Structures are given as C-alpha cells and as structure tokens.
C-alpha positions as CSV (number, residue, x, y, z in Angstrom):
1,M,120.6,140.3,86.6
2,E,117.3,141.8,85.5
3,E,116.5,145.0,87.5
4,N,113.7,147.3,88.2
5,V,115.1,150.8,88.0
6,V,113.5,153.4,90.2
7,E,114.8,156.9,89.8
8,K,114.2,160.3,91.5
9,G,116.0,163.2,90.0
10,I,117.8,164.8,92.8
11,C,121.4,165.6,92.0
12,N,121.8,162.8,89.5
13,V,121.1,159.9,91.9
14,Q,119.8,156.6,90.6
15,I,118.5,153.8,92.9
16,T,117.9,150.3,91.6
17,V,116.1,147.4,93.4
18,S,116.7,143.8,92.3
19,D,113.8,141.8,90.9
20,D,113.6,139.6,94.0
21,E,113.5,142.7,96.2
22,N,116.5,141.4,98.2
23,A,118.9,144.2,97.4
24,A,119.0,147.9,96.6
25,Y,121.8,149.7,94.7
26,I,122.8,153.3,94.3
27,C,124.7,155.1,91.5
28,M,125.7,158.8,91.7
29,T,127.0,160.9,88.9
30,K,128.7,164.2,89.5
31,P,126.1,166.8,90.5
32,D,125.5,170.0,88.6
33,E,127.7,172.9,89.5
34,G,126.5,174.6,92.6
35,T,124.5,171.6,93.9
36,E,125.5,168.9,96.3
37,N,124.0,165.7,97.7
38,T,123.7,165.2,101.4
39,L,123.2,162.0,103.5
40,E,119.8,163.3,104.6
41,S,118.6,163.9,101.1
42,I,119.6,160.5,99.9
43,I,118.1,158.8,102.9
44,G,114.9,160.8,102.3
45,L,114.9,159.6,98.7
46,V,115.4,156.0,99.8
47,K,112.4,156.3,102.2
48,D,110.3,157.9,99.5
49,L,110.9,154.8,97.3
50,G,109.7,152.6,100.2
51,I,113.1,151.0,100.9
52,V,112.9,150.6,104.7
53,H,114.9,147.5,105.6
54,G,118.6,146.6,105.6
55,V,119.7,150.1,104.7
56,S,123.3,150.8,105.5
57,T,123.8,154.5,106.2
58,E,127.6,153.8,106.5
59,V,127.7,152.8,102.9
60,L,125.8,155.9,101.8
61,K,128.0,158.1,104.0
62,N,131.2,156.5,102.6
63,L,129.9,157.0,99.1
64,L,129.4,160.7,99.6
65,E,132.7,161.2,101.3
66,K,134.7,159.5,98.6
67,K,132.5,161.1,95.9
68,A,132.5,157.7,94.2
69,Y,130.7,158.9,91.1
70,G,129.6,156.4,88.4
71,Q,129.9,153.3,90.7
72,V,127.0,151.0,91.4
73,V,127.1,150.2,95.1
74,K,124.8,148.0,97.1
75,F,123.5,149.9,100.1
76,A,120.5,147.7,101.3
77,Q,120.3,144.0,101.9
78,A,117.4,141.8,102.8
79,T,117.4,139.6,105.8
80,P,117.2,136.1,104.2
81,A,114.7,133.5,105.3
82,T,116.1,130.5,107.3
83,D,114.5,127.3,106.1
84,G,113.7,124.6,108.5
85,K,115.4,121.2,108.0
86,D,113.4,118.1,107.7
87,G,113.6,115.5,110.5
88,W,115.9,112.5,109.8
89,Y,116.8,109.2,111.3
90,E,120.3,108.3,112.3
91,F,120.8,104.5,112.2
92,L,123.4,103.3,114.5
93,F,123.9,100.1,112.6
94,D,124.7,99.2,109.0
95,T,121.4,99.1,107.1
96,K,123.0,98.0,103.8
97,V,124.4,94.6,104.8
98,D,124.4,92.2,101.8
99,T,123.8,88.7,103.2
100,R,123.8,87.0,99.8
101,P,126.4,84.3,99.4
102,K,129.3,85.3,97.2
103,I,129.9,83.6,93.8
104,L,133.6,82.8,93.4
105,K,135.5,82.9,90.1
106,D,135.1,79.1,89.6
107,G,131.3,79.4,90.0
108,S,131.2,77.9,93.5
109,V,129.3,79.6,96.3
110,D,131.0,81.0,99.4
111,Y,128.6,81.1,102.3
112,S,131.2,82.4,104.8
113,E,129.6,85.9,105.0
114,Y,126.0,84.6,105.0
115,G,124.0,85.7,108.0
116,S,126.4,88.5,109.1
117,V,123.5,90.7,110.0
118,P,124.3,93.3,112.8
119,S,123.6,92.0,116.3
120,V,122.4,94.1,119.2
121,V,121.9,93.6,122.9
122,E,119.0,94.4,125.1
123,G,118.8,98.2,125.8
124,E,121.3,99.1,123.0
125,R,120.5,102.3,121.1
126,I,119.8,101.4,117.5
127,V,118.2,104.6,116.0
128,V,118.1,108.2,116.9
129,Y,115.6,110.6,115.4
130,H,116.6,114.2,114.8
131,P,113.4,116.3,114.7
132,A,112.7,119.0,112.2
133,T,114.2,122.4,112.9
134,G,112.3,125.6,113.1
135,S,112.2,128.2,110.3
136,Q,112.5,132.0,110.3
137,D,110.8,134.2,107.7
138,G,113.1,136.8,106.1
139,I,112.5,140.5,105.3
140,N,113.0,142.2,101.9
141,V,114.3,145.7,101.4
142,Y,110.7,147.0,101.2
143,G,109.9,145.4,104.7
144,G,107.9,142.6,103.2
145,S,108.1,139.0,104.3
146,I,110.2,136.4,102.7
147,L,108.5,133.1,103.5
148,A,110.8,130.3,104.8
149,K,110.2,126.6,104.1
150,K,109.1,124.8,107.2
151,G,110.9,121.5,108.1
152,K,108.7,118.4,108.1
153,D,108.8,115.8,110.8
154,L,108.9,112.1,109.8
155,A,106.5,109.5,110.9
156,K,107.5,107.1,113.6
157,L,109.3,103.9,112.5
158,K,107.3,100.8,112.2
159,G,108.4,97.3,113.1
160,K,109.0,95.2,116.1
161,G,111.5,94.3,118.8
162,F,112.3,97.8,120.0
163,T,111.2,100.5,122.4
164,V,111.0,104.3,122.0
165,D,111.7,106.8,124.8
166,Q,109.3,109.5,126.0
167,T,110.7,112.0,123.6
168,G,110.0,109.8,120.6
169,T,113.6,110.2,119.4
170,V,115.7,107.2,120.8
171,Y,114.9,103.7,119.7
172,T,116.5,100.8,121.7
173,A,116.5,97.1,121.3
174,K,113.9,95.3,123.4
175,Y,116.1,92.1,123.6
176,D,119.2,90.5,122.3
177,G,119.0,89.7,118.6
178,K,119.8,90.9,115.1
179,V,118.6,94.2,113.7
180,T,117.6,95.1,110.2
181,Y,115.9,98.0,108.4
182,I,114.3,96.7,105.3
183,A,111.2,98.0,103.3
184,E,110.9,100.9,105.9
185,R,110.5,98.5,108.8
186,L,112.9,98.4,111.8
187,V,113.0,94.8,113.1
188,V,114.9,93.3,116.0
189,D,114.5,89.5,115.8
190,K,115.5,87.4,118.7
191,E,118.4,85.2,117.8
192,L,120.0,82.4,119.7
193,V,123.8,82.5,119.2
194,V,125.8,79.4,120.2
195,E,129.4,80.5,120.3
196,G,130.9,77.0,120.3
197,D,129.9,73.5,119.2
198,V,126.6,71.7,119.7
199,S,127.2,68.2,121.0
200,Y,126.1,65.7,123.7
201,T,127.6,68.2,126.2
202,T,125.2,71.0,125.2
203,G,122.3,68.7,124.3
204,D,119.5,69.3,121.8
205,I,118.6,72.9,120.9
206,E,115.1,74.2,120.3
207,F,114.3,77.9,119.9
208,Q,111.4,79.9,118.4
209,N,113.4,82.2,116.2
210,D,116.7,82.2,114.4
211,I,119.6,80.0,115.6
212,H,123.2,80.9,114.8
213,I,125.8,78.2,115.7
214,R,129.4,79.6,115.5
215,G,130.9,76.1,115.7
216,N,130.1,72.6,114.6
217,V,127.1,70.4,115.1
218,F,128.2,66.9,116.1
219,S,126.5,63.5,115.8
220,G,123.4,62.6,117.8
221,V,121.9,66.0,118.5
222,S,119.0,67.9,117.0
223,V,118.6,71.7,116.4
224,T,115.1,73.1,115.8
225,S,114.0,76.6,115.0
226,Q,110.2,76.7,115.3
227,K,109.7,80.0,113.4
228,G,113.1,81.1,112.0
229,S,116.2,79.9,110.3
230,I,119.4,77.9,111.3
231,I,122.9,79.0,110.3
232,V,125.9,76.9,111.1
233,D,129.4,78.3,110.6
234,G,131.1,75.0,111.0
235,Y,130.5,71.4,109.9
236,V,127.5,69.2,110.6
237,E,127.7,65.4,111.3
238,Q,124.9,62.9,112.0
239,A,122.5,65.5,113.4
240,A,118.9,66.5,112.7
241,L,118.3,70.1,111.7
242,S,114.8,71.5,111.4
243,A,113.7,75.1,110.6
244,K,110.5,76.9,109.7
245,N,112.5,79.0,107.2
246,D,116.1,78.4,105.8
247,V,118.9,76.1,106.8
248,V,122.4,77.4,105.8
249,L,125.6,75.5,106.4
250,K,128.6,77.7,105.7
251,N,130.6,74.5,105.3
252,G,128.7,71.3,104.8
253,M,127.2,68.1,106.1
254,Q,128.6,64.6,106.4
255,G,125.6,62.7,107.6
256,N,126.9,59.1,107.4
257,G,123.4,58.0,106.4
258,K,121.7,59.5,109.5
259,G,122.0,63.2,109.2
260,S,118.9,65.0,108.1
261,I,117.6,68.5,107.3
262,E,114.0,69.8,107.1
263,A,113.2,73.3,106.1
264,G,110.2,75.4,105.2
265,G,112.4,77.5,103.0
266,N,115.7,76.9,101.3
267,V,118.7,74.7,102.2
268,K,122.2,75.9,101.3
269,G,125.7,74.6,102.0
270,K,129.1,73.9,100.4
271,F,128.4,70.1,100.3
272,F,125.9,67.5,101.4
273,E,127.1,63.8,101.8
274,Q,125.1,60.8,102.9
275,S,122.3,62.9,104.2
276,C,118.5,63.3,103.9
277,I,117.1,66.7,102.9
278,T,113.5,67.8,102.6
279,C,112.5,71.5,101.9
280,K,109.8,73.6,100.4
281,G,112.2,75.9,98.6
282,D,115.5,75.4,96.8
283,V,118.6,73.3,97.6
284,Q,121.9,75.0,96.6
285,A,125.3,73.4,97.0
286,N,128.7,72.9,95.4
287,A,128.5,69.1,95.6
288,I,125.9,66.5,96.5
289,M,127.0,63.0,97.2
290,N,125.0,59.9,98.1
291,T,122.2,62.1,99.5
292,R,118.4,61.9,99.3
293,I,116.8,65.2,98.5
294,E,113.2,66.3,98.0
295,A,113.0,70.0,97.1
296,G,109.8,72.0,96.6
297,Q,111.4,74.1,93.9
298,D,114.9,73.8,92.4
299,I,118.2,72.0,93.0
300,I,121.2,74.0,91.9
301,V,124.7,72.5,92.1
302,S,127.4,74.9,90.9
303,G,131.1,75.6,91.2
304,K,134.3,74.0,89.9
305,Y,132.9,70.5,90.3
306,G,129.1,71.1,90.7
307,V,128.6,67.4,91.0
308,I,125.6,65.1,91.9
309,V,126.7,61.6,92.4
310,G,124.9,58.7,94.0
311,G,121.7,58.9,96.0
312,S,118.3,60.3,94.8
313,V,117.5,63.9,94.3
314,S,114.1,65.2,93.4
315,A,112.9,68.8,92.6
316,M,109.4,70.0,91.8
317,R,110.7,72.2,89.1
318,C,114.4,72.2,87.9
319,I,117.7,70.5,88.6
320,S,120.9,72.0,87.4
321,A,124.5,70.6,87.8
322,N,127.8,70.5,86.0
323,I,128.3,66.8,86.4
324,I,125.8,64.0,87.3
325,G,127.1,60.5,88.1
326,N,130.7,59.4,87.7
327,M,132.8,57.1,85.5
328,S,132.2,54.2,87.8
329,E,128.5,54.4,86.8
330,V,127.3,54.8,90.4
331,R,123.6,54.6,90.5
332,T,122.3,58.2,90.7
333,E,118.5,59.0,90.5
334,I,117.5,62.5,89.3
335,K,113.8,63.4,89.4
336,A,112.1,66.6,88.3
337,G,108.4,67.4,88.4
338,V,105.9,65.0,90.0
339,D,105.3,61.3,90.1
340,G,101.5,61.2,90.5
341,D,98.7,62.3,88.2
342,L,98.1,65.8,89.3
343,F,95.0,66.2,87.1
344,A,93.4,63.2,88.9
345,L,94.3,64.7,92.3
346,L,92.9,68.1,91.3
347,A,89.6,66.6,90.0
348,Q,89.2,64.6,93.2
349,C,90.0,67.6,95.3
350,K,87.4,69.7,93.5
351,Q,84.8,67.0,93.9
352,N,85.4,66.8,97.6
353,K,85.2,70.5,97.9
354,E,81.9,70.7,96.1
355,E,80.4,68.0,98.3
356,S,81.7,69.8,101.4
357,E,80.2,73.1,100.1
358,K,76.8,71.4,99.7
359,S,77.0,70.0,103.2
360,L,77.8,73.5,104.5
361,K,74.8,75.0,102.7
362,T,72.5,72.3,104.2
363,V,73.8,73.1,107.7
364,V,73.5,76.9,107.1
365,D,69.9,76.6,105.9
366,A,68.9,74.4,108.9
367,L,70.6,76.8,111.3
368,E,68.7,79.7,109.8
369,K,65.4,78.0,110.3
370,V,66.2,77.1,113.9
371,Q,67.2,80.6,114.7
372,Q,64.0,82.0,113.2
373,A,62.0,79.5,115.3
374,L,63.9,80.5,118.5
375,A,63.2,84.2,117.7
376,K,59.5,83.5,118.0
377,A,59.6,81.3,121.2
378,D,62.2,79.9,123.5
379,N,62.6,76.1,123.1
380,P,65.3,74.1,125.0
381,E,65.4,71.4,122.4
382,L,65.8,73.9,119.6
383,S,68.6,75.6,121.5
384,K,70.5,72.3,121.8
385,R,69.9,71.7,118.0
386,R,71.3,75.2,117.3
387,I,74.5,74.5,119.2
388,Q,74.9,71.2,117.3
389,L,74.4,73.0,113.9
390,M,76.9,75.7,114.8
391,R,79.5,73.0,115.6
392,S,78.7,71.3,112.3
393,K,79.0,74.7,110.5
394,I,82.5,75.2,111.9
395,E,83.5,71.7,110.9
396,C,82.2,72.2,107.3
397,D,83.8,75.7,107.1
398,T,87.2,74.2,108.1
399,R,86.9,71.3,105.7
400,V,86.0,73.7,102.7
401,N,88.9,76.0,103.6
402,E,91.3,73.0,103.8
403,L,90.2,71.7,100.4
404,A,90.5,75.1,98.8
405,K,94.0,75.4,100.2
406,R,94.9,71.9,98.9
407,E,93.4,72.8,95.5
408,Q,95.7,75.8,95.3
409,E,98.7,73.7,96.3
410,I,98.0,71.2,93.5
411,L,97.6,74.1,91.0
412,D,101.0,75.5,92.2
413,Q,102.5,72.1,91.8
414,M,101.2,71.8,88.3
415,G,102.7,75.1,87.4
416,K,106.1,74.0,88.6
417,A,105.8,70.6,87.1
418,N,105.1,72.1,83.7
419,A,108.5,73.8,83.8
420,A,110.3,70.6,85.0
421,R,113.7,70.0,83.4
422,I,117.2,68.7,84.2
423,T,120.2,70.7,83.0
424,I,123.7,69.2,82.7
425,N,126.3,71.9,82.0
426,K,129.2,69.5,81.5
427,V,128.6,65.7,81.5
428,V,126.0,63.1,82.6
429,N,127.4,59.7,83.1
430,P,126.0,56.2,82.5
431,G,124.2,54.7,85.5
432,T,122.1,57.9,85.9
433,A,118.3,57.4,86.0
434,I,116.4,60.5,84.9
435,T,112.7,60.9,85.7
436,I,110.5,63.8,84.6
437,N,106.9,64.0,85.6
438,G,106.7,60.2,86.0
439,V,108.5,59.3,82.7
440,K,111.9,57.6,83.3
441,V,115.0,57.1,81.1
442,L,118.3,55.4,81.9
443,V,121.5,57.1,80.7
444,T,123.6,54.5,78.9
445,E,126.3,56.6,77.5
446,E,128.0,59.9,78.3
447,N,126.1,63.0,77.2
448,H,127.7,66.5,77.3
449,H,126.0,69.9,77.7
450,V,122.4,68.6,77.5
451,E,119.0,69.3,78.9
452,Y,116.2,66.8,79.5
453,A,112.6,67.8,79.4
454,R,109.2,66.1,79.2
455,R,107.4,66.3,75.9
456,G,104.1,64.5,75.4
457,A,104.4,60.9,76.6
458,G,108.2,60.9,76.5
459,I,111.5,62.7,77.4
460,I,113.5,64.7,74.9
461,V,117.2,65.5,75.1
462,Y,118.8,68.5,73.4
463,N,122.1,70.3,73.4
464,I,122.5,73.5,75.3
465,G,126.1,74.4,74.1
466,E,129.2,74.8,76.2
C-alpha cells in the first residue's frame, strides 16, 4: 500500500493517511525520558492534520494505556459510499426455451419438443421490474465526500399482449396464449389450444393466431390459422391444414390422396404419405411417400431412411435425401428450380411496369393542370374531372406497385433457381425422373452418392463421396 506520511514531532508520534484517504494509522515510539503522550495531545495532533471523520478515541486511548510502541494501528476509518443497484427485470417464465427440433443419432428429426413455448393465462404475472436502488455518498477521514455510483433504471419493456400496473413494475398477460422474450421484446401471442382430437365432433377450426392441437386430426376436417402457425402433436389423416406461417406435425400425415397442407412458411413432420403440400419455405421430413410437394425453397429428407419414393416433389432451390425411388422402380418425379423461362417473364414484367409508369405520368400531368385551373376559378366539370383523375392515379399507382413486387419475386426466383440442385446421400433408383430448371433426365441405373445440377443446356451428375 502506497502511503502519504504526515508527521508532527510530538513525543515520537507518526500518523499516516492512506492514498485513497479512507484510513488513518498511528505509530508511537517510546517517548524521551521525562515526556509522555496524552490522549488530548494526540487528538489535537489528529485535528491539526485535518483528520476529522471516523476517528476512534477508544483505539487511541487503548494504545496509550498498553504503551504499544512500534505498532502501526488504524485509528480512523472512512464511511464507505453505498452504490445504488441498477434496475432489473425478473422474468417469471423460461426465456431460453429452445424450440428447434432435435437431431437424433441416426440423423432423423424428433419434433416432440417443438412448440413447447411457455403458456400463460389471462391476468397471470409474467415479469416483475425491480427499480434501481438509491445511493449514499461516503465520507473520507478528512471529511470529504466519496461519491457513490447511482443506480440506473431500465426502459419499459416493448412488445404486445400484456398490461403494466400503475407502478410500472408488474407485467401481466392480457389474454391466454404463449409468452416469449426475444430480441428484447416481450410478446404474448394468442394461441388456440385443442387438448384432444379434431374430428367431425369438433368440426372445422379457424383461428387468427397459432393453433396447437394436442391430439390427432382426423379425416374430413379443416384447420386454418389466418396469421399464425399450426402444431399437431398427434397424427393427421385426410384433413386440410392451412397456415400463414409454419405447419409442424410432430408425427406425420397419412392423407390417403386427399390430405393437404398449405403454408406461408415451412412444413415439417416425421413423414408425409399420399398427401399434397404447398409452402413458400422448406419442407423437412424423415420420409416422403407418394406425395405431391411444391416448396418455395428446399426439401430436406433426413434420418435413418431419409427416403422419397413415388409422387412428385418440387423445390425452387435444393432437394436433399438419402434414398430416392425404390428397387421396384416406382415412378418418382424430383424437380428443382423452375419450369418456365424466368428471363422472358422478367422482360414482360419490366415492359408492363414501364407502360404503367407512363400511364401514371400522363394521369399526374393531367391532374396537375386541372388543379391549377381550379385554383383560378371554380368549375363543376373540372371538379368531376379531378375526381376521375385521382381515381385513375390510385389505380395506376397500385398497378405499378404490384408489378414492382412481381419483378422482385421473379428476381428472387432466379436467385434460387441458379442454385438449384438435387443431392442423393445414398442411392437414387431407376424409375426416378429428375428435372432441373426445365431440363429432364430419367435415371436408368442405380447411382450412389451423387448430386445433379444444371450446367448450360444439360444436367451434370457428379459424386459427392460417402
């Protein structure tokens, strides 16, 4: 410890103050013969040195009585500062739930834990805010202030589906649903939970947000989530499922040729058999049999079998499976990329957009002239004309925006189609028809560990190793 030594030569007394001015120490040596230190003289020395806070006269008195010569003894101690604590949020639910499906040792996907997000009921406390605590400055041995760190309060949580009490500290669920805290947003989403099966008894189900069915979905019913996802814990038969986001079947679907799934996001399940699936995202499964699929991105079939057999599966980008087709040479169609000429579609879209933009400019110019004329003098006929032109402007604006959106969609499709490929990790059997960006080949003999891709006007096949 570095020290500032402050001395005053009375009866061989030395007083030392620490660098941080938080403590003072005294050391006495045996006084000269015929002299003696007193408590009053030492206290006077301490005051002369400006040490005014935290002084213990008991320590000084005890030191004199015991004649503890040559010992360094602390006799003054600062009052430490008390720092304030920052405010913090206490979450009354698990914020680190991992809803991703588990990959098993054989490579198959286990969806049993998917969707196990914490659920809450209306009025349930979900978060408690603990405000920042106050601070208290300290005092050093010279009587000066030791500044304390003030605690900082946190901003209110952002999100939806909750209410906050008048104190701003207790957050409660506004309605029944599932609760998450992701990217610093607290969200309670309404969720319809069906504890049993969905059948003729329950009838069709339609709900705005997420739907979680704990049982099975039997034949002849439909389940629709207008803005959310659908999760089914059991099996699905000849039913129609439609969701704005994802559809996840923790088991699978046996559609018997009539079952269907439509999703704005991804479709996942253990298996899909004799079904029809359309989605804008990926399709993931452990087996696909005699099923028709159109995926906006990838089709990934994994696991011990990882098989696609029969039916027709199409992905805008990539298709990956362990086995395609079977030894009986069942007709299996595998398509990656697009069928049509995207360049021609893009050129036509750009031409239509340019024509619409010209029409819009003509309408805007005419509207400006009418408004200038009306500014000079009121004219009923011109007022009618102005209303007609405004309607035309809205129509032209809408058309231009729609074409711009369609143009971007085509560009996105082109980007995905450029990466189109079909990967077979084990074997592709004869009877499989492979099409990539409109070019088709028929597999006539077994191929192992290969990948198909479009190159120029044809398709190339190359080994990818075991």
